[in-house]
MOPAC internal coordinates of N, CA, C and O (Angstrom, degrees):
PM7 1SCF
backbone

  N    0.0000 0     0.00 0     0.00 0    0    0    0
  C    1.4540 1     0.00 0     0.00 0    1    0    0
  C    1.5287 1   109.11 1     0.00 0    2    1    0
  O    1.2310 1   120.36 1   -38.79 1    3    2    1
  N    1.3206 1   116.91 1   141.21 1    3    2    1
  C    1.4570 1   120.80 1  -178.30 1    5    3    2
  C    1.5188 1   110.55 1   -89.82 1    6    5    3
  O    1.2310 1   121.21 1   -22.75 1    7    6    5
  N    1.3219 1   115.30 1   157.25 1    7    6    5
  C    1.4557 1   120.92 1   173.04 1    9    7    6
  C    1.5193 1   108.48 1   -65.51 1   10    9    7
  O    1.2310 1   119.68 1   -28.76 1   11   10    9
  N    1.3339 1   118.22 1   151.24 1   11   10    9
  C    1.4684 1   119.95 1  -178.16 1   13   11   10
  C    1.5293 1   114.05 1   -56.50 1   14   13   11
  O    1.2310 1   119.43 1   145.17 1   15   14   13
  N    1.3341 1   118.70 1   -34.83 1   15   14   13
  C    1.4545 1   121.17 1  -177.78 1   17   15   14
  C    1.5204 1   113.34 1   -90.10 1   18   17   15
  O    1.2310 1   119.85 1  -174.65 1   19   18   17
  N    1.3169 1   117.90 1     5.35 1   19   18   17
  C    1.4542 1   120.87 1   179.02 1   21   19   18
  C    1.5251 1   109.80 1   -79.59 1   22   21   19
  O    1.2310 1   120.90 1   -56.16 1   23   22   21
  N    1.3149 1   115.89 1   123.84 1   23   22   21
  C    1.4603 1   121.27 1   177.48 1   25   23   22
  C    1.5248 1   107.33 1   -91.49 1   26   25   23
  O    1.2310 1   121.13 1   -55.79 1   27   26   25
  N    1.3078 1   115.44 1   124.21 1   27   26   25
  C    1.4601 1   121.39 1  -176.64 1   29   27   26
  C    1.5259 1   110.63 1  -106.20 1   30   29   27
  O    1.2310 1   121.56 1    -8.86 1   31   30   29
  N    1.3091 1   114.62 1   171.14 1   31   30   29
  C    1.4605 1   120.27 1   175.91 1   33   31   30
  C    1.5331 1   110.33 1   -59.91 1   34   33   31
  O    1.2310 1   120.24 1   147.93 1   35   34   33
  N    1.3314 1   117.15 1   -32.07 1   35   34   33
  C    1.4694 1   120.34 1   177.61 1   37   35   34
  C    1.5252 1   111.50 1   -64.68 1   38   37   35
  O    1.2310 1   120.18 1   141.46 1   39   38   37
  N    1.3307 1   117.27 1   -38.54 1   39   38   37
  C    1.4677 1   120.45 1   176.88 1   41   39   38
  C    1.5286 1   110.53 1   -64.80 1   42   41   39
  O    1.2310 1   120.88 1   137.86 1   43   42   41
  N    1.3297 1   115.92 1   -42.14 1   43   42   41
  C    1.4694 1   120.50 1   179.24 1   45   43   42
  C    1.5301 1   109.64 1   -62.94 1   46   45   43
  O    1.2310 1   120.51 1   135.29 1   47   46   45
  N    1.3213 1   116.62 1   -44.71 1   47   46   45
  C    1.4737 1   120.65 1   176.63 1   49   47   46
  C    1.5265 1   110.74 1   -58.81 1   50   49   47
  O    1.2310 1   120.61 1   134.86 1   51   50   49
  N    1.3314 1   116.44 1   -45.14 1   51   50   49
  C    1.4704 1   120.94 1  -178.16 1   53   51   50
  C    1.5252 1   110.87 1   -60.03 1   54   53   51
  O    1.2310 1   120.23 1   139.62 1   55   54   53
  N    1.3263 1   117.17 1   -40.38 1   55   54   53
  C    1.4643 1   119.65 1   178.70 1   57   55   54
  C    1.5228 1   110.64 1   -66.96 1   58   57   55
  O    1.2310 1   120.34 1   136.49 1   59   58   57
  N    1.3174 1   116.95 1   -43.51 1   59   58   57
  C    1.4646 1   119.84 1  -179.71 1   61   59   58
  C    1.5284 1   112.16 1   -64.90 1   62   61   59
  O    1.2310 1   119.92 1   156.05 1   63   62   61
  N    1.3190 1   117.75 1   -23.95 1   63   62   61
  C    1.4682 1   121.75 1   178.68 1   65   63   62
  C    1.5286 1   112.62 1   -80.21 1   66   65   63
  O    1.2310 1   120.11 1   166.07 1   67   66   65
  N    1.3160 1   117.40 1   -13.93 1   67   66   65
  C    1.4668 1   120.37 1   179.34 1   69   67   66
  C    1.5289 1   109.25 1   -64.08 1   70   69   67
  O    1.2310 1   119.87 1   -40.39 1   71   70   69
  N    1.3300 1   117.86 1   139.61 1   71   70   69
  C    1.4662 1   120.19 1  -177.92 1   73   71   70
  C    1.5275 1   114.52 1   -72.35 1   74   73   71
  O    1.2310 1   120.11 1   154.14 1   75   74   73
  N    1.3174 1   117.40 1   -25.86 1   75   74   73
  C    1.4631 1   120.46 1  -176.11 1   77   75   74
  C    1.5217 1   111.42 1   -97.02 1   78   77   75
  O    1.2310 1   120.69 1   -44.20 1   79   78   77
  N    1.3376 1   116.30 1   135.80 1   79   78   77
  C    1.4663 1   120.59 1   174.17 1   81   79   78
  C    1.5198 1   111.71 1   -65.27 1   82   81   79
  O    1.2310 1   120.25 1   161.01 1   83   82   81
  N    1.3361 1   117.12 1   -18.99 1   83   82   81
  C    1.4596 1   121.69 1  -179.35 1   85   83   82
  C    1.5261 1   113.05 1   -88.83 1   86   85   83
  O    1.2310 1   119.89 1   179.60 1   87   86   85
  N    1.3271 1   117.81 1    -0.40 1   87   86   85
  C    1.4644 1   120.74 1   174.28 1   89   87   86
  C    1.5240 1   107.84 1   -63.42 1   90   89   87
  O    1.2310 1   120.51 1   -27.67 1   91   90   89
  N    1.3274 1   116.62 1   152.33 1   91   90   89
  C    1.4603 1   120.62 1  -178.28 1   93   91   90
  C    1.5183 1   110.75 1  -130.63 1   94   93   91
  O    1.2310 1   121.75 1   -23.30 1   95   94   93
  N    1.3141 1   114.25 1   156.70 1   95   94   93
  C    1.4508 1   121.14 1   166.93 1   97   95   94
  C    1.5157 1   104.23 1   -93.01 1   98   97   95
  O    1.2310 1   120.37 1   -55.93 1   99   98   97
  N    1.3129 1   116.90 1   124.07 1   99   98   97
  C    1.4540 1   119.37 1  -175.18 1  101   99   98
  C    1.5115 1   112.66 1  -135.84 1  102  101   99
  O    1.2310 1   121.89 1   -17.84 1  103  102  101
  N    1.3340 1   113.98 1   162.16 1  103  102  101
  C    1.4561 1   121.49 1   173.81 1  105  103  102
  C    1.5164 1   107.74 1  -102.99 1  106  105  103
  O    1.2310 1   121.02 1   -56.14 1  107  106  105
  N    1.3160 1   115.66 1   123.86 1  107  106  105
  C    1.4549 1   122.34 1  -179.78 1  109  107  106
  C    1.5245 1   107.35 1  -126.47 1  110  109  107
  O    1.2310 1   120.67 1   -69.82 1  111  110  109
  N    1.3261 1   116.32 1   110.18 1  111  110  109
  C    1.4657 1   120.81 1  -179.44 1  113  111  110
  C    1.5257 1   111.30 1    50.71 1  114  113  111
  O    1.2310 1   120.52 1  -138.34 1  115  114  113
  N    1.3287 1   116.61 1    41.66 1  115  114  113
  C    1.4544 1   122.13 1   177.48 1  117  115  114
  C    1.5146 1   115.96 1    85.21 1  118  117  115
  O    1.2310 1   120.25 1   173.50 1  119  118  117
  N    1.3287 1   117.12 1    -6.50 1  119  118  117
  C    1.4691 1   121.00 1   178.68 1  121  119  118
  C    1.5227 1   109.46 1   -98.02 1  122  121  119
  O    1.2310 1   120.76 1   -33.13 1  123  122  121
  N    1.3219 1   116.16 1   146.87 1  123  122  121
  C    1.4611 1   121.80 1   174.68 1  125  123  122
  C    1.5200 1   107.68 1   -95.01 1  126  125  123
  O    1.2310 1   120.55 1   -50.62 1  127  126  125
  N    1.3399 1   116.55 1   129.38 1  127  126  125
  C    1.4652 1   120.92 1  -179.84 1  129  127  126
  C    1.5181 1   110.45 1  -142.59 1  130  129  127
  O    1.2310 1   121.05 1   -32.70 1  131  130  129
  N    1.3302 1   115.59 1   147.30 1  131  130  129
  C    1.4614 1   121.68 1   167.86 1  133  131  130
  C    1.5261 1   105.68 1   -84.65 1  134  133  131
  O    1.2310 1   120.70 1   -57.03 1  135  134  133
  N    1.3325 1   116.26 1   122.97 1  135  134  133
  C    1.4562 1   121.06 1  -171.45 1  137  135  134
  C    1.5184 1   110.44 1  -119.47 1  138  137  135
  O    1.2310 1   121.10 1   -54.36 1  139  138  137
  N    1.3152 1   115.51 1   125.64 1  139  138  137
  C    1.4624 1   122.33 1   174.86 1  141  139  138
  C    1.5294 1   108.47 1   -66.54 1  142  141  139
  O    1.2310 1   119.50 1   -37.40 1  143  142  141
  N    1.3323 1   118.55 1   142.60 1  143  142  141
  C    1.4683 1   119.97 1  -177.34 1  145  143  142
  C    1.5261 1   113.46 1   -58.36 1  146  145  143
  O    1.2310 1   119.74 1   148.87 1  147  146  145
  N    1.3196 1   118.11 1   -31.13 1  147  146  145
  C    1.4663 1   120.38 1   178.71 1  149  147  146
  C    1.5258 1   112.01 1   -68.13 1  150  149  147
  O    1.2310 1   120.19 1   156.51 1  151  150  149
  N    1.3153 1   117.24 1   -23.49 1  151  150  149
  C    1.4611 1   121.05 1  -179.38 1  153  151  150
  C    1.5269 1   112.53 1   -81.19 1  154  153  151
  O    1.2310 1   119.91 1   158.38 1  155  154  153
  N    1.3273 1   117.77 1   -21.62 1  155  154  153
  C    1.4606 1   120.42 1  -173.72 1  157  155  154
  C    1.5232 1   113.55 1   -59.63 1  158  157  155
  O    1.2310 1   119.89 1   148.91 1  159  158  157
  N    1.3131 1   117.81 1   -31.09 1  159  158  157
  C    1.4619 1   121.10 1  -178.09 1  161  159  158
  C    1.5297 1   112.98 1   -87.34 1  162  161  159
  O    1.2310 1   120.04 1   176.70 1  163  162  161
  N    1.3275 1   117.53 1    -3.30 1  163  162  161
  C    1.4606 1   119.75 1  -179.03 1  165  163  162
  C    1.5239 1   110.30 1   -80.69 1  166  165  163
  O    1.2310 1   120.90 1   -19.50 1  167  166  165
  N    1.3250 1   115.88 1   160.50 1  167  166  165
  C    1.4640 1   120.79 1  -179.50 1  169  167  166
  C    1.5254 1   112.28 1   -58.25 1  170  169  167
  O    1.2310 1   120.15 1   144.79 1  171  170  169
  N    1.3278 1   117.32 1   -35.21 1  171  170  169
  C    1.4635 1   120.52 1  -178.43 1  173  171  170
  C    1.5251 1   113.00 1   -64.73 1  174  173  171
  O    1.2310 1   120.13 1   152.67 1  175  174  173
  N    1.3201 1   117.35 1   -27.33 1  175  174  173
  C    1.4683 1   120.79 1  -174.71 1  177  175  174
  C    1.5211 1   113.73 1  -117.88 1  178  177  175
  O    1.2310 1   120.05 1   177.19 1  179  178  177
  N    1.3183 1   117.51 1    -2.81 1  179  178  177
  C    1.4695 1   120.34 1   178.99 1  181  179  178
  C    1.5267 1   108.67 1   -60.57 1  182  181  179
  O    1.2310 1   120.45 1   -48.27 1  183  182  181
  N    1.3118 1   116.75 1   131.73 1  183  182  181
  C    1.4566 1   121.58 1  -178.96 1  185  183  182
  C    1.5176 1   114.26 1    88.08 1  186  185  183
  O    1.2310 1   120.18 1  -177.65 1  187  186  185
  N    1.3202 1   117.26 1     2.35 1  187  186  185
  C    1.4687 1   119.93 1   178.86 1  189  187  186
  C    1.5275 1   109.80 1   -63.10 1  190  189  187
  O    1.2310 1   120.62 1   -38.94 1  191  190  189
  N    1.3166 1   116.43 1   141.06 1  191  190  189
  C    1.4582 1   121.60 1   174.42 1  193  191  190
  C    1.5186 1   107.49 1   -82.20 1  194  193  191
  O    1.2310 1   120.75 1   -65.02 1  195  194  193
  N    1.3209 1   116.17 1   114.98 1  195  194  193
  C    1.4648 1   120.85 1  -179.51 1  197  195  194
  C    1.5246 1   108.90 1   -82.98 1  198  197  195
  O    1.2310 1   120.94 1   -61.35 1  199  198  197
  N    1.3254 1   115.81 1   118.65 1  199  198  197
  C    1.4630 1   121.97 1  -176.17 1  201  199  198
  C    1.5274 1   110.82 1   -87.17 1  202  201  199
  O    1.2310 1   120.12 1   129.01 1  203  202  201
  N    1.3309 1   117.37 1   -50.99 1  203  202  201
  C    1.4628 1   121.77 1  -179.15 1  205  203  202
  C    1.5253 1   108.74 1  -160.93 1  206  205  203
  O    1.2310 1   120.95 1   -32.52 1  207  206  205
  N    1.3148 1   115.79 1   147.48 1  207  206  205
  C    1.4678 1   119.79 1   176.25 1  209  207  206
  C    1.5274 1   109.63 1   -87.54 1  210  209  207
  O    1.2310 1   121.41 1   -19.44 1  211  210  209
  N    1.3060 1   114.90 1   160.56 1  211  210  209
  C    1.4651 1   120.29 1   176.09 1  213  211  210
  C    1.5261 1   109.59 1   -59.80 1  214  213  211
  O    1.2310 1   120.50 1   138.53 1  215  214  213
  N    1.3251 1   116.65 1   -41.47 1  215  214  213
  C    1.4662 1   121.62 1  -179.92 1  217  215  214
  C    1.5327 1   110.75 1   -58.59 1  218  217  215
  O    1.2310 1   120.56 1   130.24 1  219  218  217
  N    1.3327 1   116.54 1   -49.76 1  219  218  217
  C    1.4642 1   120.01 1  -178.45 1  221  219  218
  C    1.5303 1   111.81 1   -65.73 1  222  221  219
  O    1.2310 1   120.69 1   140.87 1  223  222  221
  N    1.3210 1   116.28 1   -39.13 1  223  222  221
  C    1.4604 1   119.70 1   178.64 1  225  223  222
  C    1.5233 1   110.76 1   -63.97 1  226  225  223
  O    1.2310 1   120.41 1   135.99 1  227  226  225
  N    1.3251 1   116.82 1   -44.01 1  227  226  225
  C    1.4659 1   120.88 1   179.50 1  229  227  226
  C    1.5296 1   110.86 1   -63.00 1  230  229  227
  O    1.2310 1   120.30 1   142.68 1  231  230  229
  N    1.3354 1   117.03 1   -37.32 1  231  230  229
  C    1.4737 1   120.13 1   177.42 1  233  231  230
  C    1.5217 1   110.89 1   -64.64 1  234  233  231
  O    1.2310 1   120.20 1   140.26 1  235  234  233
  N    1.3128 1   117.23 1   -39.74 1  235  234  233
  C    1.4645 1   121.17 1   179.26 1  237  235  234
  C    1.5269 1   111.85 1   -66.82 1  238  237  235
  O    1.2310 1   120.82 1   141.65 1  239  238  237
  N    1.3337 1   116.04 1   -38.35 1  239  238  237
  C    1.4634 1   120.52 1  -173.04 1  241  239  238
  C    1.5180 1   114.45 1   -89.35 1  242  241  239
  O    1.2310 1   120.04 1   154.83 1  243  242  241
  N    1.3268 1   117.52 1   -25.17 1  243  242  241
  C    1.4559 1   120.20 1  -176.65 1  245  243  242
  C    1.5198 1   111.25 1    73.99 1  246  245  243
  O    1.2310 1   121.15 1     9.30 1  247  246  245
  N    1.3226 1   115.41 1  -170.70 1  247  246  245
  C    1.4614 1   120.96 1  -179.08 1  249  247  246
  C    1.5240 1   110.77 1   -79.50 1  250  249  247
  O    1.2310 1   120.76 1   -40.49 1  251  250  249
  N    1.3174 1   116.15 1   139.51 1  251  250  249
  C    1.4611 1   123.57 1   173.91 1  253  251  250
  C    1.5333 1   113.22 1    51.82 1  254  253  251
  O    1.2310 1   120.08 1  -118.98 1  255  254  253
  N    1.3506 1   117.46 1    61.02 1  255  254  253
  C    1.4649 1   119.75 1  -179.01 1  257  255  254
  C    1.5319 1   111.71 1   -70.34 1  258  257  255
  O    1.2310 1   121.04 1   -29.38 1  259  258  257
  N    1.3016 1   115.62 1   150.62 1  259  258  257
  C    1.4649 1   121.54 1   176.99 1  261  259  258
  C    1.5291 1   109.61 1   -78.87 1  262  261  259
  O    1.2310 1   120.73 1   -16.51 1  263  262  261
  N    1.3240 1   116.20 1   163.49 1  263  262  261
  C    1.4632 1   120.06 1   175.15 1  265  263  262
  C    1.5234 1   110.49 1   -60.97 1  266  265  263
  O    1.2310 1   120.55 1   146.05 1  267  266  265
  N    1.3223 1   116.55 1   -33.95 1  267  266  265
  C    1.4662 1   120.34 1   177.96 1  269  267  266
  C    1.5281 1   110.45 1   -62.89 1  270  269  267
  O    1.2310 1   120.20 1   136.11 1  271  270  269
  N    1.3298 1   117.23 1   -43.89 1  271  270  269
  C    1.4652 1   121.04 1   178.80 1  273  271  270
  C    1.5278 1   110.68 1   -64.42 1  274  273  271
  O    1.2310 1   120.45 1   140.77 1  275  274  273
  N    1.3346 1   116.74 1   -39.23 1  275  274  273
  C    1.4658 1   120.43 1   178.04 1  277  275  274
  C    1.5257 1   110.52 1   -64.55 1  278  277  275
  O    1.2310 1   120.40 1   137.95 1  279  278  277
  N    1.3279 1   116.84 1   -42.05 1  279  278  277
  C    1.4626 1   121.08 1   179.51 1  281  279  278
  C    1.5254 1   110.97 1   -65.67 1  282  281  279
  O    1.2310 1   120.16 1   139.47 1  283  282  281
  N    1.3225 1   117.29 1   -40.53 1  283  282  281
  C    1.4644 1   121.13 1   177.78 1  285  283  282
  C    1.5217 1   110.50 1   -62.19 1  286  285  283
  O    1.2310 1   120.61 1   137.40 1  287  286  285
  N    1.3184 1   116.43 1   -42.60 1  287  286  285
  C    1.4601 1   120.56 1   179.80 1  289  287  286
  C    1.5310 1   110.62 1   -66.57 1  290  289  287
  O    1.2310 1   120.44 1   140.04 1  291  290  289
  N    1.3239 1   116.77 1   -39.96 1  291  290  289
  C    1.4653 1   120.43 1   176.97 1  293  291  290
  C    1.5294 1   110.35 1   -60.10 1  294  293  291
  O    1.2310 1   120.51 1   137.10 1  295  294  293
  N    1.3227 1   116.63 1   -42.90 1  295  294  293
  C    1.4624 1   120.69 1   178.25 1  297  295  294
  C    1.5156 1   112.66 1   -64.23 1  298  297  295
  O    1.2310 1   120.45 1   137.72 1  299  298  297
  N    1.3204 1   116.75 1   -42.28 1  299  298  297
  C    1.4661 1   121.00 1   179.37 1  301  299  298
  C    1.5279 1   110.83 1   -64.80 1  302  301  299
  O    1.2310 1   120.41 1   139.56 1  303  302  301
  N    1.3263 1   116.83 1   -40.44 1  303  302  301
  C    1.4634 1   120.60 1   179.21 1  305  303  302
  C    1.5260 1   111.00 1   -68.28 1  306  305  303
  O    1.2310 1   120.25 1   141.33 1  307  306  305
  N    1.3263 1   117.12 1   -38.67 1  307  306  305
  C    1.4661 1   120.76 1   176.49 1  309  307  306
  C    1.5228 1   110.08 1   -61.02 1  310  309  307
  O    1.2310 1   120.34 1   134.99 1  311  310  309
  N    1.3304 1   116.96 1   -45.01 1  311  310  309
  C    1.4628 1   120.92 1   179.31 1  313  311  310
  C    1.5262 1   110.93 1   -60.77 1  314  313  311
  O    1.2310 1   120.23 1   139.18 1  315  314  313
  N    1.3193 1   117.16 1   -40.82 1  315  314  313
  C    1.4654 1   121.17 1   178.89 1  317  315  314
  C    1.5238 1   111.08 1   -62.72 1  318  317  315
  O    1.2310 1   120.68 1   135.71 1  319  318  317
  N    1.3156 1   116.30 1   -44.29 1  319  318  317
  C    1.4677 1   120.84 1   179.97 1  321  319  318
  C    1.5234 1   110.14 1   -64.25 1  322  321  319
  O    1.2310 1   120.02 1   137.67 1  323  322  321
  N    1.3150 1   117.57 1   -42.33 1  323  322  321
  C    1.4601 1   120.97 1  -179.07 1  325  323  322
  C    1.5216 1   111.47 1   -65.83 1  326  325  323
  O    1.2310 1   119.94 1   145.94 1  327  326  325
  N    1.3317 1   117.72 1   -34.06 1  327  326  325
  C    1.4597 1   121.03 1   176.64 1  329  327  326
  C    1.5193 1   111.48 1   -66.37 1  330  329  327
  O    1.2310 1   120.89 1   149.01 1  331  330  329
  N    1.3349 1   115.90 1   -30.99 1  331  330  329
  C    1.4619 1   120.67 1   178.13 1  333  331  330
  C    1.5240 1   111.81 1   -79.95 1  334  333  331
  O    1.2310 1   120.94 1   168.34 1  335  334  333
  N    1.3145 1   115.81 1   -11.66 1  335  334  333
  C    1.4568 1   119.44 1  -177.50 1  337  335  334
  C    1.5066 1   112.45 1    83.16 1  338  337  335
  O    1.2310 1   120.72 1  -158.60 1  339  338  337
  N    1.3963 1   116.24 1    21.40 1  339  338  337
  C    1.4534 1   123.18 1  -178.77 1  341  339  338
  C    1.4704 1   112.21 1   -50.92 1  342  341  339
  O    1.2310 1   120.10 1   180.00 1  343  342  341

């Protein structure tokens, strides 16, 4: 089982599957979630720590990223969150 703040390849995939470039990967009460931009203003997601947007993630990964690239990005994002004390 992963730590709550650990970003996995599944989280990265979930963000890339979001239809909006403004969707974000966020931390909500210690959970990692891909969040639609319309949800960010709702009570359930207010105060979420936004880790990365779909747009920024896609720019980092380019077209048709490998599983290795997705895993590397998940690790880098996890490290960033841990440095923030997420």
